[in-house]
N, C-alpha and C positions, 0 to 999 in steps of 0.2 A: 208834750203830747204823747200819749200812750195808746197804741191800738190794741184792742182786745179781739181775739179770734171769735167773733160773734157767729161766723159761719159754722164753727164747731158747736157752739151752743144751739144753733138752729138744728143741726143734725142730731144732736143728743135729744132734743125735745121730740123730734119726729120719730126717732128710732126707739128710745127708751120709754116714751109715754104715748105710743101710738094709739092706745085704747082711749085716751082722752083728748088727743091733739088732732084737730081738723087739718091745720097747716101751720107752718112757721116760716117766717120770711124776714129778710133784713131790709127795713125801710130806709136805713141810713147808716153812716159810719158809726161804729161802736154801739149799735142798738139792734135788738131783735124783738119781733112781736110773735107771740104764740097764740093762735086762736083755739079755744077749747070747745069741746062738744056741747057744753051747757050754754053756749052763747057768750061767755065771758072771754077776756083775753088777758095775757100777761105781757108786759113790756119790761125789757131788761135794757138798761142804759148806763153807759160809762162816759164821763165827761172827757172831752178832748182838750179842754182848756185848763181844768183844775185837776191836779194829781189826786188820785184816790177818791174822787167824787163819783157817786153812783146813785141809781134808783132802781128798785125792783117793784113793779106795780101790777096789781091785779085789779082789773076794771070789771065790776059786776053790776054797774048801774042799770044796764038793760035787763038783768036777771032779777035782782032784788034791791037795787038802789044803793049798793055798797061799793066801797073801794078799800083796798088794802095796799099800803105802800111802805116799803122799807127804804130809807134814804139817809144821807148825811149832809144835806144842804144846811147852810148856816142861817137858818131862819131864826131871827131874834125872838120870835114868838115862843120858841121851844127851848130857850136857854135854861129854863128851870128843870128840864128833863135831866135826870142824873147821868145819862149816857150821851148828852149833847156833844157834838152835833148829830150823832146817830139817834134816830127816832123811828117809831113805827106808827103809822096811821091805821087805826082799826075801825073799819066800817064807814068812816067819814074823814073828810079833810081836817076836821076840828077835834077829833078824838085821838089823842096821841099818847103813847106810852114809851117807856124805855125800850131800847133796842138791844138785843142780846146776840146779834149776828156777829159771827167771827169776821175778821178783816180779810180782804183779798177776794177777787173774783174766782179764784181757782176753786 
Protein backbone atom coordinates (compact mmCIF):
# COMPACT_ATOMS: atom_id res chain seq x y z
CA UNK A 1 0.00 0.00 0.00
CA UNK A 2 1.38 3.38 -0.99
CA UNK A 3 -0.12 6.68 0.10
CA UNK A 4 0.05 9.62 -2.26
CA UNK A 5 -0.01 13.21 -0.99
CA UNK A 6 -3.38 14.00 -2.57
CA UNK A 7 -3.78 16.99 -0.28
CA UNK A 8 -0.81 18.51 -2.10
CA UNK A 9 -2.45 17.75 -5.46
CA UNK A 10 -5.61 19.47 -4.19
CA UNK A 11 -3.60 22.55 -3.19
CA UNK A 12 -1.82 22.69 -6.55
CA UNK A 13 -5.14 22.49 -8.42
CA UNK A 14 -6.67 25.33 -6.41
CA UNK A 15 -3.59 27.59 -6.46
CA UNK A 16 -2.10 27.00 -9.90
CA UNK A 17 -5.38 26.66 -11.80
CA UNK A 18 -7.59 29.05 -9.83
CA UNK A 19 -8.97 30.56 -13.05
CA UNK A 20 -10.66 27.27 -14.03
CA UNK A 21 -11.09 25.48 -10.68
CA UNK A 22 -14.24 26.02 -8.62
CA UNK A 23 -13.04 23.73 -5.83
CA UNK A 24 -10.91 20.70 -5.16
CA UNK A 25 -11.43 18.19 -2.38
CA UNK A 26 -10.28 14.80 -1.14
CA UNK A 27 -13.26 12.39 -1.18
CA UNK A 28 -11.19 9.44 0.02
CA UNK A 29 -7.74 8.03 0.61
CA UNK A 30 -5.48 8.43 -2.44
CA UNK A 31 -8.01 10.37 -4.52
CA UNK A 32 -8.80 13.98 -5.30
CA UNK A 33 -11.69 15.56 -7.20
CA UNK A 34 -11.36 18.91 -8.96
CA UNK A 35 -14.55 20.73 -10.00
CA UNK A 36 -14.02 22.96 -13.04
CA UNK A 37 -15.80 26.15 -14.06
CA UNK A 38 -17.31 24.54 -17.18
CA UNK A 39 -19.30 22.09 -15.02
CA UNK A 40 -16.98 19.15 -15.59
CA UNK A 41 -14.69 17.53 -13.04
CA UNK A 42 -11.38 15.71 -12.84
CA UNK A 43 -10.78 12.69 -10.60
CA UNK A 44 -7.26 11.56 -9.78
CA UNK A 45 -7.00 8.15 -8.11
CA UNK A 46 -4.15 5.89 -7.00
CA UNK A 47 -4.77 2.29 -5.93
CA UNK A 48 -4.11 1.29 -2.35
CA UNK A 49 -4.13 -2.42 -3.19
CA UNK A 50 -2.13 -2.65 -6.41
CA UNK A 51 1.24 -0.95 -6.76
CA UNK A 52 1.46 1.59 -9.58
CA UNK A 53 -2.24 1.42 -10.53
CA UNK A 54 -3.86 4.77 -11.28
CA UNK A 55 -6.66 6.57 -13.07
CA UNK A 56 -6.86 10.19 -14.23
CA UNK A 57 -10.42 10.93 -15.28
CA UNK A 58 -12.15 13.96 -16.80
CA UNK A 59 -15.94 13.70 -16.61
CA UNK A 60 -17.70 15.93 -19.17
CA UNK A 61 -20.96 14.01 -19.62
CA UNK A 62 -23.00 16.88 -18.14
CA UNK A 63 -21.27 19.33 -20.51
CA UNK A 64 -21.05 17.51 -23.84
CA UNK A 65 -21.49 13.81 -23.10
CA UNK A 66 -17.79 12.92 -23.14
CA UNK A 67 -15.27 11.36 -20.78
CA UNK A 68 -11.48 11.22 -20.96
CA UNK A 69 -9.58 8.73 -18.85
CA UNK A 70 -5.95 7.73 -18.60
CA UNK A 71 -5.42 4.50 -16.65
CA UNK A 72 -3.50 1.27 -16.47
CA UNK A 73 -6.17 -1.18 -15.35
CA UNK A 74 -5.64 -4.68 -16.72
CA UNK A 75 -8.80 -4.74 -18.84
CA UNK A 76 -8.52 -7.76 -21.16
CA UNK A 77 -10.62 -5.83 -23.64
CA UNK A 78 -7.66 -3.50 -24.34
CA UNK A 79 -4.88 -6.14 -24.62
CA UNK A 80 -4.41 -5.26 -28.28
CA UNK A 81 -3.42 -1.68 -27.41
CA UNK A 82 0.35 -1.38 -27.93
CA UNK A 83 0.92 0.30 -24.55
CA UNK A 84 -1.23 -2.19 -22.59
CA UNK A 85 -2.04 -2.03 -19.75
CA UNK A 86 -1.73 1.75 -20.16
CA UNK A 87 -4.53 3.14 -22.30
CA UNK A 88 -6.45 6.36 -22.92
CA UNK A 89 -10.24 6.61 -23.25
CA UNK A 90 -11.07 9.40 -25.69
CA UNK A 91 -14.57 10.86 -25.46
CA UNK A 92 -16.17 7.53 -24.47
CA UNK A 93 -15.60 4.31 -22.53
CA UNK A 94 -15.26 2.35 -25.77
CA UNK A 95 -12.92 4.60 -27.78
CA UNK A 96 -9.43 3.68 -26.53
CA UNK A 97 -5.98 4.55 -27.84
CA UNK A 98 -2.37 4.04 -26.78
CA UNK A 99 -1.19 5.92 -23.72
CA UNK A 100 1.97 7.98 -23.85
CA UNK A 101 1.85 9.10 -20.22
CA UNK A 102 5.15 8.90 -18.37
CA UNK A 103 5.27 6.68 -15.28
CA UNK A 104 4.88 7.91 -11.72
CA UNK A 105 2.48 10.37 -10.10
CA UNK A 106 5.23 12.93 -9.52
